[in-house]
DRENKOL-132215 format. One record per residue (C-alpha): residue in one letter; z, x, y. Coordinates in steps of 0.25 Angstrom, whole numbers, plus 5000, padded with zeros to 4 digits. Example, Ala and Ser with C-alpha at 12.3 -4.5 7.8 and 13.67 -1.06 7.14 Angstrom:
a503150494982/s502950554996/
//
This chain:
m479749794914/s478449834921/t477249904913/s477550034920/q478950034916/s478550004901/k477550114901/n478450214907/r479450184897/n478450194885/n478050334891/f479450374891/k479650334877/k478450414873/r478950534880/a480350514873/i479650514859/v478850634861/a480050714866/t480850664854/l479850714844/l480050854850/l481550854847/v482250924836/v482650844824/v484050844827/m483750784841/f482850684835/g483950634826/f484850624838/v483850544846/g483550464834/w485050424833/r485050384848/v483750304846/f484150234834/a485650214835/a485950064833/t486249994846/t487349904847/p486849754848/p487649684859/s488449564856/y487649484867/g486349484874/k485549514860/q484249494868/f484449634874/y484649694860/p484049794856/y484249864869/t482949914876/r482449964890/d481049904887/t481449774893/s482349734905/i482949604910/q483349554924/l484849574928/t485349504940/g486749514946/d487549614954/l486949754953/t487749824964/p488449914953/s487149974952/g486849994967/p488150004974/g487949974989/r486749884987/p487149734990/e485849684986/l486149714971/e487349614972/y486449514965/a485149584960/q484149584949/r483649704941/q482949724928/a483949784917/y483949844903/a484849784893/l485549904887/w486549944877/s488049984880/d489249994871/i490649944874/r491949944867/f493449904870/r494749974869/d496149924872/l496649994885/a498050014881/t497950044866/k496550104866/a496250024853/w494849974851/s494649824853/e494249734842/a492849714849/t492549864847/p493449914835/g493550064833/g492850084847/d491550024842/y490549984854/k489949854857/g488549844863/v488449774876/i487249764885/t487049844898/f486049794908/n485449914915/i484749874928/i483449944932/e483150004945/e482049924952/d482349924967/a482050054975/k483550054979/d484050044965/d484850174961/f485750124950/n486150264946/k486650224932/r487350104937/e486350004931/g487149954919/y487749814918/n488549774906/l488449614905/i488849504896/p488049374895/f488749234898/n488049174887/e487549214873/n486749134863/g487149004871/v488649034870/s489149034884/y490149154888/g490049204873/p489849344877/i490849334888/k491949294878/m491449404868/v491649514879/s493049454883/e493449464868/w492949604867/a493849644879/n495049564875/g494949464886/n495149314887/p493749254886/d494149124892/y494649184904/i493349264907/i492449144903/n493149044912/k493149144923/l491649164922/k491449014921/e492148994934/g491149084941/s491249214949/d492549254956/e492349354967/s493849384967/n493749444953/y492849564951/y492549534937/l492249384940/k491349414952/a489949354952/s489449504952/n489849504937/r488749404933/y487249444930/f486049374925/v485249444914/g483849394915/v483549264923/p484649234932/n485249114927/p486649074921/n486149094907/n485949234909/t487249274916/w487949394911/y489249464915/r489749604918/l490449654905/p491449744912/s491949624920/l492149534907/i492949644901/a493749654914/l494049504913/s494549534899/g495549634904/g494749754900/g493949864908/l493450004908/n493550134915/m492050164918/t492250314919/t492850334906/d492550204897/m491050194900/v490250304894/a488750324897/q487950354885/a487050484885/p485950504887/t486150414900/t484650434904/s484050394890/v483150274889/n483850234876/r485250224883/g485650084881/v484550064871/t484850154859/f486250194864/p487150134873/s487150154888/f488650154889/k489850154879/t491050084886/t492450064882/y493149954888/s494649934889/t495249804884/t496749764887/p497649674879/w498049534882/p499449514888/k500649524880/i502049464881/f503049554874/t504349484879/i504849354886/y506249304884/g507449264892/a508649354895/e509949374902/g510349514905/t509949594893/a510049484883/e508849394878/r509149244880/q508349114878/t509349054888/v509649124901/s510249084914/s509349054926/a510249154934/k510149274925/g509049244915/m507849324914/l506449324907/r506149454900/i504649474900/s503749584894/t502249564896/t500949644897/t499549624903/s498349724903/s497049724909/y496049834913/w495849774927/g496649684935/n497849664926/k498749544929/h500049504923/k500249354924/l501449274918/w501649124916/f502949074911/v502648934905/e503548824901/g503348784887/k502848854874/f501448884873/s500548964864/q499549074868/e498348974865/q498948864874/i499148964885/m497849024883/a497148894884/e497848864898/i497449004903/n496048984899/k496048844906/t496548904919/t495649024920/t495248984934/a496649014939/s496749144933/g496949254943/k496949154954/n498049044952/d498749094939/a500149034944/t499548894941/r498848914928/f499848844919/d500348744929/s499548624922/f499948684908/a501548704909/k502548744919/n502448894922/v502849004930/y501849114934/k502049264938/e501049374940/i501549514939/s500849634946/t500249734936/g500149844946/g498749864942/k499149914928/q498149884917/t499349854907/f500549794914/s501849764907/y502849664913/n504249694907/t505249624915/s506349514917/i506149394926/p507249294930/v507149164923/t507149094936/d505749154938/i505249044929/k506248934933/k505048844936/i504948824921/t506348834916/i507548734916/a508948794917/d509548704907/g509848804896/t508748744887/v507848844880/r506348814882/d505048874878/y504148954888/t502849034888/l502549164894/v501049184897/v500549324902/s499149344907/d498349464913/g497249444923/y496249394913/d496949274906/r497349354894/i498749304890/a499949324882/v500949204879/q502349204873/n503349094872/f504849104875/k506049024876/l507049014888/g508248934892/v508848944906/s510248904910/d510948894923/p512448914922/d513148834933/l514648814934/a515248744946/v516548684952/d516548544958/p517248554971/n517348404972/s518248394960/i519348484965/s520748424967/i522148464968/t523348394963/p524348364970/a523448364983/a523848454995/p524748475003/q525748524993/p526948624994/a526548764993/g526648814978/s526548674972/t525648654960/a524348574960/s523248554951/v521748574955/s520648504948/i519248554948/d517948524940/v517048634935/l515648614930/n514648684921/n513348644927/g512548734918/t511748714905/n512648804896/d514048804892/i514948904898/a515948964888/s516949024898/t517049024913/y518149004924/l518548944937/l519149034948/w520148974959/r520949024970/w521648974983/n520749024995/s521949085002/t522149184990/t521249274982/a522049244969/v520949184959/q521349094947/k520449084935/v520248954926/p519448974913/i518448874909/t517848884895/n516848804887/f516148754899/k515048654894/a513748644901/g513748524911/e515348514909/r516248474921/r517648524918/k518948494927/l519948604928/n521348594933/i522048714940/e523448724944/v523748784958/k524848794968/y524748754983/p524748864993/n525648865005/h524448825014/p523148745013/d522148815005/v520748814997/l520548824982/i519348904978/f518648874964/n517548954958/i517048934944/n516449064937/g516949124950/y516549274945/k515149224941/d515349284928/n515449174918/p514249134918/p513649234927/n512349164930/e512649034936/s511548964943/d512448914955/w513648984960/e513848894972/n514548784964/n515548874957/r516448874969/a517348764976/q518548754985/y519548654987/k520448645000/v521948614997/g522648565009/t522148565024/g522448685032/s522348735046/v521248815052/n521348935061/l520249035065/r520449175070/a519649295075/t520349415071/e519549545073/i518249605080/r517549725075/v516349795082/t515149885077/p515149995082/s516650005083/k516550065097/p515449985104/q514650055115/p513949995127/g512549965125/q512749965110/i512649855099/a513949805095/r514249705083/f515549635083/q516249555071/v517349455073/l518349425061/v518649275061/e519649205051/n519949065046/e521449055043/s521348925036/y521548915021/t520748785018/e519748765030/t518348815031/i517848825045/t516348805048/n515548825060/t516448895069/y516049005079/l516449125086/d516249155101/w516249305106/s516049375119/v515749525124/n516449565137/g516649415140/v515149385137/a515049275127/k514149295115/e513449205106/r514349115097/i514449145082/s514349015076/s514348945062/i515549025057/t516248975044/l517549015039/a518148985025/p519648965023/r520349105026/e519049165029/k518849295038/k517449315043/w516849425052/i515849365062/t514849465063/d513749415073/l514249475086/k513349575092/v513249645105/t511849705107/s512349795118/v513849825122/p514049795137/e514349915146/g515749935150/d517049995145/m517549885136/l516949785127/t517649655124/i517349565112/k517949425111/a517749325100/e518349185096/i518149095084/n518148945087/s518248965102/g517948815104/h519148775095/n518248675088/r517748735075/p518848705070/s519648635081/n520948635073/e521348775072/y522848795069/r523848915068/e525148905061/g526348905070/g525648825081/l524948955086/d523748945095/p522548935084/w521448975094/v522049115099/d521649185086/n520249135087/k519949245098/i519849395097/e519449505107/k519149655106/v518849755117/y518149885115/d518150015123/l516750055127/k517050175135/e517150265123/k515850315118/t515850345103/l514350395101/n513650525103/l512250555098/f511550695100/v510250765097/k510650895090/s509250965089/v507750945091/s506751035084/s505751105093/g504351135089/t502851165092/a501651085088/t500151065092/q499550945098/s499450815089/q500350875079/n501450805071/v502850855075/t504250835068/t505450855077/r506850865071/v507950805079/e509350805075/v510350705081/g511750665079/r512850565081/e514250625085/n515450595077/l516250525088/p517550455086/g517250305088/d515850315084/a515750205073/m515450245059/e514150165058/a512650195059/k511950205073/t510450225076/f509850285088/a508450335093/v508050475093/k506950505102/l506050635103/f505350665116/l504250775120/v504450825134/d503350905141/a503551005152/s503550905163/g504650825157/k503850715152/d504450655138/t503650585127/l504350515116/v503850565103/g504750505093/t505950415090/q506750395078/q508050315075/v509250385069/t510350325063/f511750395062/s512550325051/k513850385057/p514450475068/g514250625066/e512950615059/n511650695063/k510250655059/t508950735060/l507650665063/m506250715061/m505450655072/s503950665071/w502950655082/n501550715087/t501250805098/g499950725101/g499050775112/r500150825121/d499850945130/l500151085124/g501451145129/n502951145128/y503851025127/n505250975124/l505650885113/v506850795117/a507550715106/t508550605111/i509550515104/n510050385109/l509350395122/p509350305130/p510650265123/s510650145113/q512150175111/g513150235121/e513550375118/k514650475122/t513650565128/y512150575129/q512050725132/d511650765118/n510650645116/q509450735118/l508950875114/s507650945117/a506751055110/g505551125114/f504151095108/t502751155110/i501451085109/y500351195107/g498851175105/r498051205092/a496751145085/t496851015079/n495850935070/g494650875076/t494650725071/c493650615072/k493650505082/v492950405074/t493250335061/n492250325049/h491350205051/t490250245043/s489650115037/d489549975042/i488849845039/s487449845046/g486849715041/t486949595032/y486049525022/e486149405012/y486049424997/c486149334985/a487449364979/r487349264967/y486249194961/g486349054954/t485448984945/g484848844948/y483948754940/d482748674946/s482348524942/n481648574930/g482848654925/n482248794929/s483248894933/y483148974946/s484049074954/y484649044967/c485649124976/a487049064974/r487749154984/y487249234996/e488149345002/t488049445013/g487649585011/y487849705020/y487049815025/y487749945029/e487550065038/y488150205035/f488450325043/n488750455036/s488950595041/t489150725033/f489250875035/n487850935032/k488351075035/a489851085033/l490751155043/s490551305043/g490951425051/t489751495059/f489351625065/v488151645075/q487051715067/e487051865070/n485651875076/a485751745084/d485451755099/e486751725105/i486251765119/n485051675120/g485251585109/t485551435109/d485751385095/v486151515088/p486051515073/l487351515065/v487851565052/r488751475044/s489851535036/n489951405027/s491451415029/t492351315036/t493351425040/i493051495053/k493751585062/a494251545076/g493151565086/q492051545075/g491051435075/f490751325064/n489751215062/f489351095054/v488250995053/i488350845050/d487350745045/s487450605049/k486650485042/y486550335045/t486050235034/e485950085034/d485650005022/r484349945027/g483950085033/r484250055047/t484350165058/g485650205064/n486050305075/i486850425073/y487250465087/r488450555088/a489350665081/v490650725088/a491450835081/h492950855085/f493251005084/p494751055085/k495051155096/a496051265096/d496851195108/g497051075099/t495950995106/i494750935100/e493350965104/d492350855102/i490850905101/e489650815100/l488850855088/v487350875090/k486150815082/l485550925074/s484550835068/s484250685067/s483450585060/t483450435057/n484950405053/q485250555052/v485850655061/q486350795059/w487450845068/g487850985072/i488751055082/p488151075096/l487751215101/a489051305104/w489051405116/v490151505115/a490751565128/k490551715130/h492051725133/g493151645128/d493251535118/e492351425124/v491251355116/i490251255122/y489451155113/n488151125120/e486751095115/g486151155128/g486051295132/n487151395135/p488151325143/g488551445151/s487751565157/r486351605152/n486751745154/p487451805143/e488151905152/q488851795159/d490251765155/n489951615154/y488851635144/y488951565130/y488451615117/p487751515108/g488651475096/g487651385088/r488051255082/a489451285079/y490851245084/y491751365088/a493251365085/s494051425096/l494551565094/a495951505097/m495851405085/a497051425075/d496851445060/g496751315053/t495851205047/y495251105057/n494550975056/i493350925064/g493050785065/v491650735068/d491350595073/l489950535070/y489250415076/a488150325072/t487650185075/g486850085067/v487249935066/n488649985068/n489350105075/l489650205064/t490550325064/q490950435055/c492050545055/i491850675047/n492750795047/i492550945044/q493551055044/f493551205048/t494651315046/v494951425056/s495451555050/d495651675059/n494951705072/l493551765075/m494251865085/n494951925073/d493651985068/f493552075080/y494552185077/v494152285089/r494152245103/q494152325116/v495352275124/m495952315137/p497452325134/e497852275148/d497052145146/p496652125131/f496151985133/p495451975147/s495551825152/q494051825155/l493751855141/f494851785134/p495251665143/t496151605132/g496951735130/a497051825118/t496251795106/k497051745093/p497251875086/w497951935099/v498751815103/g500251865105/s499752005103/v499052035116/e500152135120/t499752225108/l498352245115/k499052265129/r499752385123/l498452455119/a498052585126/a496752595133/w495752695127/v495452795138/n494352905140/f495253005147/s494153095151/e493552985159/d494752905161/t494052775157/i494352675146/n493552715133/w493452595124/p493252635109/n492052595102/
//
């Protein structure tokens, strides 16, 4: 501390003592309590106790929290006072005080308050840093462990992470958490206290949990009473409430792999960044064993958790999303197949361990037992035989032998075998009881020979109910061919969708084919087909089981040919080679019934669509419009009861007949006779004002043939009229950018010379950035204006204006505003603010762009205003011109313009409403910078309404020379009322006598 600092401090003390002597006794007692209250000694850093502001110490590290936006503070040094703060800990959920601070008592901790030394320093009460030393009294990481235990964390996790070094991907492990207190060397390394508590699963709400102690400006703050009293929230370690095997609602140690579940109920909590990690570990392990492995693999925490137990035991890892919840409960059931990596489906009950962890390696461990079994019954198709062997007379008795197997790990008390002849649906059931695990059992079944070759079908546990959870159902079924039969394939039917195809439409066909054989399965046969004699692509790889009928569905015509008739032909096995030995009873030709043909009449149209209504309307330019269109599908005989989709289009047609497509929607009718209402949205855009037609069409041009197209379109009138729209900016906000770079030392290291003396060096250089900024604000907000009554409106130029201080004006009234623009650059460089353009809405719907003028300017600052306005002597014209009168210099002339001052004048025709003005501002420095700012005004009423008396000539109330745009707003639509007035006449002189 400098001598002058010490002298000033002593003088301050003297003044404080004198002031204290003048206080009343009660106040003296209060001050005495403050001064002599017992300070809480810290549990570390005893060299800084008792607290004082008489001495300071050097603090090195990231000081940007004290000076946001100052990259040079990312690694900086300042002198600091070691002062007193208090903390305590409370459970986030239960609100119970922790063992570290029972009953809500506080612990003293050290806050380093850095001192402003540089001219740019303006820490604004952001000077405090709560830090914890790495070492204390020769014990490495002793204070770190102590804080972790206060906050209910895992000390080993934090210490291991700190030993690894900084981790820039984790906010609480970044290098910016480390500070040097005193000489920058490893022995003087301290760490941010809030980060250590966060790594323990805790945290705080700085708004409510950190309370500054008053008086905040006292020199005794942090010395005789704490600077802050802070309450940190802690969170509990994870919990496992339940882990067990189940099937259905029943808890079971042994479950089937097909239906077995694991019931799990677990919870993790963390103030910041809560995680929910699960490991299912093969074997039985204690909390201590798992904790040791967790602490051994800290490096993988949060980065490679799935492999952390791989060298310890077989395991399965899952991470469940917590959805950002501070406390997350996982109550669910997962299939046992999710952990099949560590289970064996042999029915043996084994030991397993569930481990649950949060994001900070705090864990819960629970053992559980589980056995997994795989029921599997089967028939052996190679074991089937019939005695006596075929052929035999129809109705004669035979015995069929078949082996059934229990391949599972459990005995089956009761099951069954189903069997039937393939030519019938009658099923026979053979009971099987006391079926032992691993058993092969031979069954003998009595059957009677049918009157033709046939196939026997066998299926053990055919209804899949005893047991219901077999692991393999494929081996439950077998078949056995008895005798050798003939083969005959047939094509028996064609069907089409839609039922009455139309030219140009899509049509889909299906052909029904059949294998008449009782015993033979036909593989790899094919179907050829044609449309109106034109061959289509062959349908291959068709398989037909004995007696099977199958629809071949892959026949599609993308567009039905034009014409009166449509002929579809199909033939299965047209080459007589798959198979080559077809046979029909009675010596009939076996190939005749392989073919089929069907003809459709295309002359009859069965579809009619129509537009029923179109809504008319009016809108302004660039307005969103919704047009209602009602369409329908007539209920015609022959129109298939199926869904059909069509395009509905909306056109806007101008007076010359030019049409513009403004909307298209797809409409689907589920059946004939249905009507649909569509709401079609579009925008008028910048189209010319005037009358238009809206034309709605359906199915034009036709995608499907119709009975008539006369009712496929309908029109309605539509008008686009002008009105004022909002003025909007033409630039986007680009108000800051990088203007330069510099190198700085982001991290210092400590080295030792040949004599063992330590020195500091830069361990990592990083690039910092300078920025430039452009900012514009309204110096004077928008306000209505009037020309000052005593202004010289004849000879004046920049006439004085009176501001109403209201954003509401009348049509025809003026208003103004003033804008301040400023350019700054981190290094104090000079920029160029060179342009401002305002976009004013006009009554006819157009936008008037006006270049604002510089009212004043200095280095990096410009004040903008509206240019001088000149208001036409007659009509509604205003010219904005910084020079003199744009018209005649003679006030008697019709083309004379009155000075209107620096204001913008709304048209007399402006409709009531609120309007936006966008202002574009431009500057350049290293980069081109732009800004858009907006301001609004409201039009209510009309200046002309203020003039209640006006002399008019009834035959011409609004002479075109004076009113080129026609009647003023109050009289629009009511001019005839004025025309019916009688003239005042002086009958004695026969002259018109206007009243005064």
